[in-house]
Backbone as CSV, one residue per row, in Angstrom:
resi,resn,N_x,N_y,N_z,CA_x,CA_y,CA_z,C_x,C_y,C_z
1,MET,0.846,-1.200,0.063,-0.040,-0.028,0.029,0.923,1.243,-0.009
2,PRO,0.612,2.209,-0.787,1.528,3.354,-0.885,1.303,4.236,0.337
3,THR,2.337,4.844,0.714,2.275,5.744,1.872,1.946,7.170,1.400
4,LEU,1.301,7.914,2.293,0.940,9.260,1.933,2.085,10.173,2.177
5,ALA,2.175,11.188,1.230,3.262,12.130,1.481,2.982,13.070,2.728
6,THR,4.019,13.301,3.485,3.833,14.051,4.695,4.570,15.467,4.639
7,SER,5.219,15.775,3.545,5.989,16.974,3.550,5.043,18.151,3.416
8,SER,5.468,19.287,3.891,4.580,20.458,3.828,4.457,20.960,2.353
9,THR,5.336,20.743,1.607,5.305,21.083,0.158,4.204,20.243,-0.504
10,ALA,4.138,18.904,-0.250,3.103,18.047,-0.878,1.742,18.426,-0.294
11,ALA,1.714,18.797,0.990,0.449,19.224,1.601,-0.055,20.560,1.038
12,GLY,0.851,21.441,0.810,0.544,22.731,0.222,0.043,22.612,-1.178
13,THR,0.677,21.765,-1.986,0.266,21.540,-3.441,-1.120,20.870,-3.331
14,ARG,-1.306,19.939,-2.429,-2.644,19.231,-2.406,-3.742,20.199,-2.111
15,ALA,-3.474,21.144,-1.121,-4.505,22.108,-0.715,-4.752,23.105,-1.887
16,GLY,-3.758,23.502,-2.638,-3.858,24.384,-3.744,-4.704,23.717,-4.838
17,THR,-4.423,22.486,-5.022,-5.232,21.705,-6.116,-6.686,21.590,-5.633
18,ARG,-6.821,21.284,-4.306,-8.219,21.157,-3.771,-8.999,22.430,-3.987
19,GLU,-8.334,23.552,-3.671,-9.054,24.830,-3.746,-9.380,25.145,-5.261
20,ALA,-8.413,24.859,-6.177,-8.643,25.176,-7.598,-9.827,24.318,-8.160
21,VAL,-9.773,23.037,-7.841,-10.839,22.117,-8.358,-12.177,22.525,-7.678
22,THR,-12.166,22.848,-6.460,-13.398,23.124,-5.747,-13.952,24.560,-6.411
23,ALA,-13.109,25.466,-6.749,-13.481,26.733,-7.244,-14.148,26.544,-8.619
24,ARG,-13.550,25.744,-9.526,-14.115,25.578,-10.793,-15.475,24.828,-10.643
25,LEU,-15.494,23.837,-9.807,-16.863,23.139,-9.777,-17.855,23.939,-9.094
26,ALA,-17.561,24.814,-8.148,-18.475,25.783,-7.513,-19.047,26.648,-8.452
27,GLU,-18.256,27.113,-9.455,-18.736,28.064,-10.519,-19.636,27.340,-11.391
28,GLU,-19.426,26.071,-11.731,-20.276,25.306,-12.540,-21.629,24.854,-11.944
29,PHE,-21.518,24.589,-10.664,-22.692,24.118,-9.839,-23.190,25.118,-8.889
30,ILE,-23.714,26.244,-9.347,-23.986,27.422,-8.557,-25.122,27.137,-7.583
31,THR,-25.997,26.130,-7.803,-27.060,25.799,-6.922,-26.678,24.807,-5.754
32,VAL,-25.477,24.302,-5.858,-24.897,23.394,-4.801,-24.216,24.134,-3.859
33,PRO,-24.432,24.138,-2.530,-23.643,24.897,-1.534,-22.168,24.511,-1.661
34,LEU,-21.301,25.506,-1.337,-19.907,25.414,-1.479,-19.409,24.298,-0.608
35,VAL,-19.952,24.205,0.664,-19.532,23.136,1.546,-19.730,21.750,1.007
36,THR,-20.789,21.556,0.147,-21.075,20.246,-0.400,-20.158,19.989,-1.606
37,VAL,-19.756,20.975,-2.319,-18.735,20.874,-3.337,-17.356,20.435,-2.729
38,GLU,-17.044,21.141,-1.622,-15.734,20.914,-0.981,-15.809,19.401,-0.427
39,ARG,-16.856,19.019,0.178,-16.826,17.638,0.636,-16.806,16.606,-0.436
40,CYS,-17.422,16.911,-1.603,-17.390,16.008,-2.659,-16.038,15.791,-3.255
41,VAL,-15.271,16.945,-3.389,-13.821,16.925,-3.822,-13.057,16.133,-2.850
42,ASP,-13.148,16.378,-1.543,-12.420,15.591,-0.550,-12.719,14.126,-0.592
43,ASP,-14.071,13.844,-0.736,-14.461,12.342,-0.753,-13.850,11.605,-1.898
44,VAL,-13.958,12.292,-3.085,-13.359,11.680,-4.325,-11.863,11.490,-4.225
45,ARG,-11.092,12.468,-3.645,-9.657,12.380,-3.454,-9.458,11.096,-2.612
46,ALA,-10.144,11.097,-1.497,-9.933,9.922,-0.460,-10.177,8.591,-1.203
47,CYS,-11.315,8.481,-1.866,-11.736,7.280,-2.566,-10.692,6.861,-3.632
48,THR,-10.245,7.723,-4.464,-9.221,7.450,-5.396,-7.891,6.974,-4.779
49,GLU,-7.424,7.685,-3.728,-6.256,7.206,-3.058,-6.521,5.831,-2.435
50,HIS,-7.597,5.654,-1.876,-7.910,4.254,-1.244,-7.876,3.199,-2.246
51,LEU,-8.487,3.508,-3.430,-8.531,2.364,-4.491,-7.268,2.253,-5.344
52,GLY,-6.332,3.267,-5.014,-4.975,3.116,-5.765,-4.997,3.651,-7.135
53,VAL,-6.085,4.486,-7.439,-6.193,5.129,-8.742,-5.195,6.276,-8.745
54,ASP,-4.709,6.533,-9.962,-3.751,7.721,-10.170,-4.530,9.048,-9.799
55,VAL,-4.039,9.691,-8.703,-4.762,10.854,-8.259,-4.150,12.057,-8.961
56,THR,-4.964,12.662,-9.863,-4.506,13.859,-10.521,-5.691,14.884,-10.382
57,PRO,-5.378,16.174,-10.544,-6.513,17.154,-10.462,-7.570,16.909,-11.493
58,VAL,-7.175,16.428,-12.722,-8.091,16.192,-13.745,-9.055,15.021,-13.347
59,SER,-8.443,13.971,-12.842,-9.354,12.768,-12.476,-10.252,13.179,-11.320
60,ILE,-9.733,13.886,-10.415,-10.564,14.265,-9.199,-11.793,15.105,-9.730
61,GLU,-11.363,16.168,-10.581,-12.442,17.032,-11.067,-13.492,16.260,-11.873
62,ARG,-13.085,15.335,-12.753,-14.051,14.618,-13.547,-14.947,13.753,-12.811
63,ILE,-14.470,13.037,-11.838,-15.231,12.215,-10.942,-16.251,13.044,-10.111
64,ALA,-15.666,14.135,-9.428,-16.400,14.975,-8.606,-17.562,15.615,-9.453
65,ARG,-17.295,15.977,-10.682,-18.291,16.676,-11.554,-19.455,15.578,-11.774
66,GLU,-19.070,14.402,-12.000,-20.094,13.317,-12.261,-20.975,13.184,-10.963
67,HIS,-20.344,13.194,-9.786,-21.110,13.059,-8.599,-22.043,14.331,-8.331
68,LEU,-21.521,15.436,-8.630,-22.388,16.632,-8.398,-23.473,16.597,-9.436
69,LEU,-23.221,16.231,-10.651,-24.235,16.213,-11.688,-25.330,15.364,-11.247
70,ALA,-25.042,14.184,-10.705,-25.989,13.206,-10.212,-26.814,13.785,-8.963
71,LEU,-26.119,14.588,-8.226,-26.799,15.276,-7.085,-27.857,16.210,-7.631
72,VAL,-27.401,16.997,-8.516,-28.388,18.066,-9.181,-29.462,17.480,-9.833
73,ASN,-29.238,16.379,-10.603,-30.252,15.874,-11.388,-31.215,14.977,-10.578
74,SER,-30.821,14.608,-9.319,-31.637,13.743,-8.533,-32.583,14.573,-7.636
75,ALA,-32.388,15.877,-7.574,-33.182,16.710,-6.700,-34.547,16.887,-7.362
76,PRO,-35.621,16.841,-6.412,-36.961,16.963,-6.929,-37.190,18.277,-7.439
77,PRO,-38.143,18.490,-8.318,-38.352,19.881,-8.936,-38.960,20.723,-7.824
78,SER,-38.650,22.039,-7.932,-39.163,22.912,-6.841,-40.727,23.117,-7.150
79,ARG,-41.395,23.355,-6.060,-42.886,23.575,-6.102,-43.119,25.112,-6.184
80,ARG,-43.649,25.517,-7.255,-44.024,26.963,-7.455,-45.438,27.159,-7.621
């Protein structure tokens, strides 16, 4: 099992990537609360690391986008 990087540089890069991916997805999914987008990005990263999938900003963003799209599409229509 691979070990997680513990250096501050790796942690700083990871945080910067998280923020960038979260910002792009938050712009795209304006009806989803920011905290939900952040949690989705964090969950996707954790799952990909756990499964041993190559963790890249592109892969995290693509998978998180699919999850958020499913969330938006599963919401019941508003009653007006």
